[in-house]
VEXLOVO-452719 format. One line per 3 residues: number of its first residue (from 1); their letters; for each residue x, z, y of C-alpha. Coordinates in steps of 0.001 Angstrom, whole numbers, plus 500000, padded with zeros to 6 digits. Layout:
! VEXLOVO-452719
NUM> a> X/Z/Y ~ ...;
END
This chain:
! VEXLOVO-452719
1> mta> 500000/500000/500000 ~ 501504/499016/503351 ~ 501763/501350/506331;
4> mgq> 499291/499115/508129 ~ 496882/499475/505195 ~ 497225/503262/505306;
7> ryn> 496377/503343/508982 ~ 493570/500868/509276 ~ 490727/499670/507093;
10> ggq> 487892/498545/509292 ~ 489157/500824/512074 ~ 489597/503852/509796;
13> nnp> 492689/506035/509557 ~ 493785/507025/506049 ~ 490911/505185/504313;
16> yvd> 491944/506264/500789 ~ 492842/509906/501388 ~ 489561/511231/499923;
19> ekr> 490148/509422/496637 ~ 492995/511749/495635 ~ 492112/513855/492615;
22> vhf> 494049/516874/493935 ~ 495538/517526/497338 ~ 497024/520478/499201;
25> gfs> 497215/521786/502730 ~ 497376/524852/504917 ~ 495192/526524/507512;
28> lgm> 495742/528399/510771 ~ 493062/530150/512769 ~ 491545/533231/514291;
31> nlm> 489064/535793/513034 ~ 486657/538464/514233 ~ 486227/541379/511821;
34> sfg> 483228/543694/511829 ~ 481345/546128/509588 ~ 477876/546458/508206;
37> vtd> 477284/550151/508931 ~ 474839/552501/507196 ~ 474686/555974/508733;
40> see> 474444/559046/506538 ~ 471847/560671/508850 ~ 473522/563957/507883;
43> ein> 473322/566816/510351 ~ 476844/567852/511332 ~ 477150/571086/513326;
46> gev> 473597/570647/514533 ~ 474062/566963/515471 ~ 473225/563631/513851;
49> yha> 475727/560900/514650 ~ 475298/557132/514626 ~ 478213/554730/514271;
52> rvs> 478479/551173/515521 ~ 481214/548558/515729 ~ 482600/548043/519218;
55> nlm> 485556/546294/520825 ~ 485821/543281/518547 ~ 489380/542015/518855;
58> pgf> 490420/538506/517747 ~ 492790/538440/514804 ~ 494944/535824/513112;
61> svg> 494484/534038/509776 ~ 496841/531858/507753 ~ 496144/530282/504366;
64> fit> 497010/527712/501726 ~ 494582/525035/500469 ~ 494155/523522/497012;
67> dvr> 491387/520912/496806 ~ 490061/519212/493645 ~ 487775/516180/493956;
70> lsr> 484741/516503/491671 ~ 482695/513560/492934 ~ 482207/511344/495958;
73> hln> 480585/514166/497925 ~ 481662/517355/496129 ~ 485005/519163/496066;
76> lrc> 486198/522439/494545 ~ 488524/524417/496801 ~ 490669/527521/496472;
79> tpa> 492077/528796/499766 ~ 494062/532055/499488 ~ 494582/533505/502959;
82> lhf> 496075/536453/504789 ~ 494066/537876/507682 ~ 495252/540207/510451;
85> gsr> 492551/542010/512427 ~ 491136/545275/513700 ~ 487785/547002/514104;
88> tls> 486694/549975/516174 ~ 483934/552373/515160 ~ 482239/554242/517987;
91> yia> 480147/557362/517349 ~ 477147/558454/519379 ~ 475319/561749/518963;
94> esg> 471523/561601/519125 ~ 471553/564406/521706 ~ 474234/562725/523797;
97> hev> 476692/565517/522964 ~ 480339/564427/523297 ~ 482222/563842/520078;
100> hgs> 485408/565878/519729 ~ 487984/564857/517140 ~ 491713/565440/516879;
103> fgn> 492406/561787/515993 ~ 492232/558729/518237 ~ 489955/558646/521269;
106> gdk> 487430/561332/520371 ~ 484277/559266/519900 ~ 486138/556216/518511;
109> tdm> 488438/555392/515648 ~ 490414/552176/515281 ~ 491094/550514/511947;
112> lsm> 493712/547843/511432 ~ 493065/545544/508465 ~ 495233/543024/506665;
115> pis> 493203/541696/503726 ~ 494494/539047/501352 ~ 491495/536974/500244;
118> vpl> 491209/534620/497276 ~ 487984/532596/497599 ~ 486615/529723/495549;
121> ylk> 484362/527237/497364 ~ 482227/524197/496782 ~ 482491/521701/499631;
124> wsa> 479726/519162/500109 ~ 480642/516277/502432 ~ 478387/513719/504079;
127> ere> 479265/510037/504191 ~ 482295/509237/506283 ~ 481547/507683/509662;
130> gny> 484600/506092/511219 ~ 487218/508815/511437 ~ 485051/511897/510986;
133> rpy> 483064/513383/508118 ~ 480986/516581/508471 ~ 480663/519005/505571;
136> lig> 479145/522272/504383 ~ 481077/524860/502406 ~ 480091/527946/500447;
139> ggg> 481397/530270/497794 ~ 482827/533718/497244 ~ 485828/535663/496079;
142> vsy> 487794/538883/496166 ~ 490063/540444/498750 ~ 492484/543331/498919;
145> nvs> 493413/545197/502092 ~ 497183/545776/502080 ~ 497269/547789/505335;
148> rdp> 495300/550873/504300 ~ 496302/554031/506171 ~ 495385/557350/504476;
151> erp> 496035/559217/507731 ~ 493067/557563/509411 ~ 489832/559570/509541;
154> vyl> 487975/556615/507962 ~ 489887/555363/504932 ~ 488895/551979/503550;
157> kgl> 489051/551069/499888 ~ 491379/548232/499044 ~ 489281/545972/496822;
160> dyf> 486288/544050/498137 ~ 483993/541243/496932 ~ 482399/538752/499275;
163> vev> 480343/535615/499736 ~ 481085/533090/502463 ~ 479348/530088/504008;
166> gfg> 480373/527682/506716 ~ 480661/524163/508034 ~ 483287/521861/509445;
169> tdl> 484349/518290/510076 ~ 487137/516213/508575 ~ 488924/514366/511371;
172> yle> 491027/511526/509982 ~ 494218/511167/511954 ~ 496925/508588/511373;
175> wfk> 498908/510587/508801 ~ 496729/513556/507774 ~ 493291/515180/508082;
178> lcp> 492635/517847/510692 ~ 489557/519892/509777 ~ 488082/522385/512267;
181> eik> 486004/524868/510251 ~ 483805/527900/510933 ~ 482958/530370/508145;
184> yqi> 481074/533661/507965 ~ 481987/536178/505291 ~ 479820/539060/504051;
187> gfa> 481217/541723/501727 ~ 478873/543460/499323 ~ 481062/546350/498080;
190> nil> 480974/549741/499779 ~ 484547/549994/501092 ~ 484149/553511/502515;
193> tpl> 486263/556122/500729 ~ 483970/559185/500336 ~ 484835/562520/501868;
196> eer> 485287/564123/498440 ~ 488432/562030/498071 ~ 489775/562977/501523;
199> ael> 491055/566512/500987 ~ 493853/565901/503515 ~ 491442/565468/506462;
202> tep> 491306/568190/509071 ~ 487865/569673/509695 ~ 487477/568223/513231;
205> dqf> 487992/564722/511846 ~ 485730/565004/508827 ~ 482659/563967/510784;
208> ytr> 484080/560430/511189 ~ 483426/559940/507474 ~ 480527/562382/507084;
211> alr> 478484/560391/509600 ~ 478763/557310/507343 ~ 477130/556497/504029;
214> rlt> 478225/552894/503554 ~ 480563/550323/505130 ~ 480599/546651/504185;
217> sqm> 482980/544040/505541 ~ 481992/541139/507762 ~ 484239/538448/509201;
220> lti> 483863/535278/511242 ~ 486767/532835/510981 ~ 487539/529726/512989;
223> tfn> 490308/527753/511308 ~ 492087/524433/511597 ~ 492890/522967/508194;
226> fe> 495761/520527/507844 ~ 495350/518400/504700;
END
């Protein structure tokens, strides 16, 4: 195949790239991590506290792509990735009483996270139009948080399971595909370590965990795939 044939076929760049049985790539992007929070509704020193996620800070994501062509419109993808991010839990007492803890900022606690995720997706692509091709993607996988800190008042479990859905567009450039992609991930494991396993916590900080019954992970990622 000549270089001219690789570049142009009726005005298309890389006209045969989607016919490869297997191809590889990498991804770079940003993420926003959050929690699904379920309060314990437990009365602590005469107060009931409610937690919410605040101060969402953008994080960074980097991954590797393995893509297997199943049919004209369907691909199987495995995209292991490392995510860097943080989340802040803020606590509010029903009575408006100020929260006093010996860790962090009193009514807030910050949690840094660095999960390694291993998802498996099905990618359904529409017909190619010129040099772009929109697609939908969905699947699930497992992740493990490698930045757990037992000194934090809220200690997250390492292992999590999740489902993820998203969409994107293949943009066919002269020598490769650039694929902007947006995905939303929902974890369904309770990643909160219960207070019974936190004997090292000081009493003033115990309410950070006592006020919670369940935490599930949530993450929005915006990535640029290079394939």
